[in-house]
C-alpha positions in Angstrom: -14.7 -25.5 8.3 -14.5 -21.8 9.1 -17.4 -19.6 7.9 -17.7 -15.9 6.9 -20.9 -14.0 6.2 -20.3 -11.0 3.9 -22.7 -8.2 4.3 -22.9 -5.4 1.7 -25.6 -2.8 0.9 -24.8 -1.5 -2.6 -22.8 -2.4 -5.8 -19.7 -0.5 -4.7 -19.6 -2.5 -1.4 -20.1 -5.7 -3.3 -17.2 -4.9 -5.5 -15.0 -3.9 -2.6 -15.9 -7.1 -0.7 -15.1 -9.3 -3.7 -11.5 -7.9 -3.9 -10.9 -8.9 -0.3 -12.5 -12.3 -0.6 -10.7 -13.2 -3.8 -7.4 -12.6 -1.9 -8.7 -14.6 1.0 -9.7 -17.5 -1.2 -6.2 -17.8 -2.5 -4.7 -17.8 1.0 -7.3 -20.2 2.6 -9.7 -22.0 0.2 -11.3 -23.9 3.0 -13.8 -21.2 4.1 -17.5 -21.4 3.7 -19.3 -18.2 2.6 -22.8 -16.7 2.5 -23.7 -13.1 1.7 -25.9 -10.2 1.0 -24.1 -9.3 -2.2 -24.3 -8.6 -5.9 -22.7 -9.6 -9.2 -19.0 -9.4 -8.0 -19.4 -11.8 -5.1 -21.6 -14.0 -7.3 -18.7 -14.3 -9.8 -16.7 -15.8 -6.9 -19.3 -18.4 -6.4 -20.8 -16.8 -3.3 -24.6 -17.0 -2.9 -26.6 -14.0 -1.7 -29.7 -14.5 0.5 -31.6 -11.9 -1.6 -31.0 -9.5 -4.5 -28.9 -6.5 -3.6 -31.3 -4.2 -5.5 -33.9 -4.8 -2.8 -32.0 -2.7 -0.2 -30.2 -0.1 -2.3 -31.9 3.1 -1.3 -30.5 6.7 -1.4 -31.5 9.8 0.5 -33.4 10.5 3.6 -36.8 10.6 2.0 -36.4 7.4 0.0 -35.3 5.6 3.2 -38.3 7.0 5.0 -40.7 5.8 2.3 -39.1 2.3 2.4 -38.6 2.1 6.1 -40.8 -1.0 6.6 -39.1 -2.8 3.7 -35.7 -1.9 5.2 -36.8 -3.1 8.7 -38.0 -6.3 7.2 -34.8 -6.9 5.3 -32.7 -6.2 8.5 -34.8 -8.7 10.4 -34.5 -11.4 7.6 -30.7 -10.7 7.3 -30.1 -11.0 11.0 -32.1 -14.3 11.1 -30.1 -15.8 8.2 -26.8 -14.8 9.8 -27.7 -16.3 13.1 -28.8 -19.5 11.3 -25.5 -19.6 9.3 -23.6 -19.1 12.5 -20.4 -17.6 11.0 -17.1 -17.1 12.7 -16.9 -13.6 11.2 -19.6 -11.2 10.1 -17.7 -9.1 7.5 -19.7 -6.0 6.8 -18.7 -3.6 4.1 -19.7 0.1 3.8 -23.5 1.1 3.7 -23.5 1.7 7.5 -27.2 2.6 7.7 -27.9 -1.0 6.7 -24.8 -3.1 7.6 -24.1 -1.6 11.0 -27.8 -2.0 12.1 -27.6 -5.7 11.2 -24.2 -6.1 12.9 -25.5 -4.5 16.1 -28.5 -6.9 16.2 -26.3 -9.9 15.4 -23.8 -9.0 18.2 -26.6 -8.8 20.8 -27.8 -12.2 19.9 -24.5 -14.0 19.5 -21.4 -12.3 21.0 -19.1 -15.1 19.7 -19.5 -13.9 16.1 -16.6 -11.5 15.4 -17.8 -8.3 13.7 -15.3 -6.7 11.3 -16.4 -3.6 9.3 -14.6 -2.5 6.2 -14.9 1.3 5.2 -15.6 3.3 8.3 -18.8 5.4 8.4 -17.9 9.0 7.7 -18.0 10.2 11.3 -15.8 13.1 10.3 -18.7 14.3 8.1 -21.5 13.9 10.6 -22.7 12.0 13.6 -19.4 11.9 15.5 -21.1 10.4 18.5 -21.8 7.3 16.4 -18.2 6.1 17.2 -19.2 5.5 20.8 -22.1 3.4 19.7 -20.0 1.4 17.2 -17.6 0.5 20.0 -20.3 -1.7 21.6 -20.7 -4.1 18.7 -17.8 -3.8 16.2 -14.6 -5.8 17.1 -12.4 -4.3 14.4 -12.8 -1.5 11.8 -10.8 -1.3 8.6 -10.0 2.2 7.5 -9.5 3.6 4.0 -8.1 6.9 5.1 -5.3 7.5 7.6 -6.8 10.6 9.1 -9.8 8.5 10.3 -7.6 6.8 12.9 -7.9 9.6 15.4 -11.7 9.2 15.7 -11.5 5.5 16.5 -8.3 5.6 18.5 -9.9 8.1 20.8 -12.6 5.6 21.7 -10.1 2.7 21.9 -11.8 0.9 19.0 -9.4 -1.6 17.3 -8.7 -0.3 13.8 -6.3 -0.7 10.9 -5.6 1.7 8.1 -5.2 -0.3 4.9 -5.3 2.4 2.2 -7.9 3.0 -0.5 -8.3 0.3 -3.2 -9.4 2.8 -5.9 -5.9 4.3 -6.0 -4.1 1.0 -6.6 -2.7 0.4 -10.1 -3.5 -3.0 -11.6 -0.3 -3.8 -13.6 -1.6 -7.2 -14.5 -4.4 -6.0 -16.7 -3.9 -6.9 -20.3 -7.3 -5.8 -21.7 -7.0 -4.6 -25.3 -9.4 -1.8 -25.9 -8.4 -0.5 -29.4 -11.8 -1.6 -30.7 -13.5 0.6 -28.1 -11.5 3.7 -28.9 -13.2 6.1 -31.4 -11.1 7.4 -34.3 -10.1 11.0 -34.2 -12.1 11.7 -31.1 -11.1 12.9 -27.6 -12.7 10.9 -24.8 -14.7 12.4 -21.9 -15.7 9.9 -19.2 -18.9 10.3 -17.4 -19.8 8.7 -14.0 -23.6 9.0 -13.2 -23.3 6.9 -9.9 -23.7 3.3 -8.9 -27.1 3.6 -7.3 -30.2 3.5 -9.5 -31.5 6.6 -7.7 -28.3 8.6 -8.4 -28.4 7.5 -12.1 -32.0 8.5 -12.5 -31.2 12.1 -11.3 -27.8 12.6 -13.0 -28.3 10.8 -16.3 -30.7 13.3 -17.9 -28.5 16.2 -16.9 -25.4 14.5 -18.4 -27.3 13.7 -21.6 -28.3 17.3 -22.0 -24.6 18.3 -21.3 -23.5 16.0 -24.2 -26.1 17.7 -26.5 -24.7 21.1 -25.6 -21.2 19.9 -26.3 -22.2 18.5 -29.7 -23.7 21.8 -30.8 -20.3 23.4 -30.9 -17.7 20.6 -30.5 -17.9 17.4 -32.6 -14.4 16.1 -31.8 -15.4 14.4 -28.5 -16.7 10.9 -27.7 -18.5 10.2 -24.4 -18.4 7.1 -22.3 -20.8 6.4 -19.4 -19.1 4.3 -16.8 -21.9 2.0 -15.4 -22.3 -0.8 -13.0 -23.8 -4.1 -14.4 -26.9 -3.2 -12.4 -27.4 0.2 -14.0 -26.1 -0.5 -17.6 -29.5 -1.2 -19.0 -31.1 1.9 -17.5 -28.5 4.1 -19.2 -28.8 2.2 -22.5 -32.6 2.6 -22.5 -32.3 6.4 -22.0 -29.7 6.7 -24.7 -31.9 4.9 -27.2 -34.4 7.8 -26.8 -31.8 10.3 -28.1 -30.1 10.7 -31.5 -26.6 11.0 -30.0 -24.1 8.9 -32.0 -20.9 9.8 -30.1 -21.8 8.0 -26.9 -21.5 4.5 -25.4 -21.9 2.7 -22.1 -19.2 0.4 -20.5 -19.6 -1.8 -17.4 -16.6 -4.3 -17.6 -14.1 -3.2 -15.0 -10.9 -3.6 -17.0 -12.4 -1.8 -20.0 -13.6 1.1 -17.8 -10.2 1.5 -16.3 -8.6 1.6 -19.7 -11.1 4.0 -21.1 -10.6 6.3 -18.2 -6.9 6.3 -18.7 -7.4 7.3 -22.3 -9.8 10.1 -21.4 -8.9 13.8 -21.5 -11.5 14.8 -18.9 -14.1 13.2 -16.5 -17.4 14.4 -15.1 -18.2 12.4 -12.0 -20.8 12.2 -9.3 -19.5 13.0 -5.9 -18.1 9.8 -4.3 -15.0 7.7 -4.0 -14.8 7.1 -7.7 -13.2 10.5 -7.9 -10.1 8.9 -6.3 -9.9 6.5 -9.2 -10.1 9.4 -11.6 -7.3 11.2 -9.8 -5.2 8.1 -9.7 -5.5 7.8 -13.4 -4.2 11.4 -13.6 -7.3 12.7 -15.4 -8.7 16.2 -14.7 -12.3 16.3 -13.5 -15.2 18.2 -12.0 -17.7 16.8 -9.4 -21.5 16.9 -9.7 -24.3 15.9 -7.4 -28.0 16.6 -6.8 -30.4 15.7 -4.0 -34.0 16.6 -3.6 -34.6 19.9 -1.8 -35.8 18.1 1.5 -32.8 15.7 1.5 -30.4 18.6 0.8 -31.7 20.7 3.7 -31.5 17.7 6.1 -28.0 17.0 4.8 -26.9 20.6 5.3 -28.1 20.6 8.9 -26.2 17.4 9.8 -22.8 17.7 8.0 -19.6 19.0 9.5 -17.6 19.6 6.3 -17.6 22.3 3.7 -17.0 20.1 0.7 -18.6 17.0 -0.9 -15.4 15.6 -2.6 -12.9 13.6 -0.5 -9.9 15.3 -2.1 -11.3 18.7 -1.2 -12.2 17.5 2.3 -8.7 16.3 3.0 -7.2 19.5 1.7 -9.8 21.8 3.2 -10.1 23.7 0.0 -11.6 23.2 -3.5 -9.1 21.5 -5.7 -11.7 19.7 -7.9 -14.7 22.0 -8.7 -18.0 20.9 -7.3 -21.3 21.6 -9.1 -24.0 20.8 -6.5 -27.7 21.2 -6.4 -28.8 24.2 -8.6 -25.4 24.3 -10.1 -25.7 20.7 -11.1 -27.2 21.4 -14.6 -26.1 20.8 -18.2 -25.2 24.4 -18.8 -22.9 24.8 -15.8 -21.3 21.5 -16.5 -20.7 22.5 -20.1 -19.2 25.9 -19.1 -16.9 24.2 -16.5 -15.6 21.5 -18.8 -14.9 23.9 -21.7 -13.2 26.4 -19.3 -10.9 23.7 -18.0 -10.1 22.3 -21.5 -9.1 25.8 -22.6 -6.8 26.3 -19.5 -4.1 23.6 -19.5 -2.4 25.4 -16.6 -5.5 24.8 -14.4 -5.5 21.1 -15.4 -1.8 20.8 -14.5 -2.3 22.4 -11.1 -5.3 20.2 -10.3 -3.5 17.0 -11.2 -0.4 18.0 -9.2 -2.4 18.7 -6.0 -4.4 15.5 -6.5 -1.3 13.4 -6.9 0.2 14.9 -3.7 -3.0 14.1 -1.8 -3.1 10.4 -3.0 0.4 9.7 -1.5 -1.1 10.0 2.0 -3.9 7.5 1.5 -2.1 4.9 -0.6 -1.7 1.3 0.8 1.7 -0.1 1.5 0.9 -3.3 -0.3 -2.8 -3.5 -1.3 -6.0 -2.7 0.6 -7.5 -6.1 -0.2 -4.4 -8.0 0.9 -4.2 -6.1 4.2 -7.9 -6.5 4.8 -7.8 -10.2 4.1 -4.9 -10.6 6.6 -7.1 -9.1 9.3 -9.8 -11.6 8.5 -7.3 -14.5 8.7 -6.1 -13.3 12.1 -9.6 -13.6 13.4 -10.1 -17.0 11.9 -7.0 -18.5 13.5 
């Protein structure tokens, strides 16, 4: 029996990996799996060697403070992979964890094929990392077409498969009438998949809702949460007297709620692509500690935080970062947009045009699973 070890480092990677593996299971049910994963892979019956929460760290300082824990997890993970002896090590995103593990594994056992899904953002920083990756990654699966030039230049085998967040699920039949508030316009809020992101952005977004409620009572707010972070958000909401707010974590329901929203406020990240794909206007928010932000500024090669803005080299979706990431600025930006339908129309048109260039021919998961099958044959 062929074996695959799936290596993720955070909830978004766990979700992405599960979409690929679910396709692979249909095409070849005779594969044995083991993973570092979360709830999505668990639903597919795939065991994780430890809880994903134990390695989900964000920011330079948090990594620094947890460096010994991370090193220990890397060592344990490498040992478990070598013991499992898979045909393929399928690593997904979280390069600071997954690629370190892949590099160690390849040194110990060159026969294990290493396939990485979601290229590290070498176009943002650390371009020299491509040369290093070449030594231990057999194939890299790309979400963005413009990334190919960086890997082609170093003769690293790569395939552009498109971004899964901009694929429409036509088979979803989830009925959400019971979730939709009567006589209220919905604003979707995305505080991040990592606990550390949520801890920073959640209080700001709650204060934003309070500001909205002072002057506008015709809105209902939904926090889009991961299963891992849902309880954190619920606990914080209980401390408030806000009654036009709820938390959703089930994927189909989140998708439907987003489609029924009039606006979205999202943390910087790939979820903004899903918002654009749903044709919903938005703004982007993000906040790092001062030290992390200064380190980040020294290392990055791009002007913007959002991928739509990066691709277009101009601000299409407004970004409220650092000191601008506060309840008052978010409130002003949202109200300004809602009063300017021509601005919304322009943003949606430019986003739609951008998505055409990063859309998969079939589906990202299908194409990624085909690559895994090739290496198993």
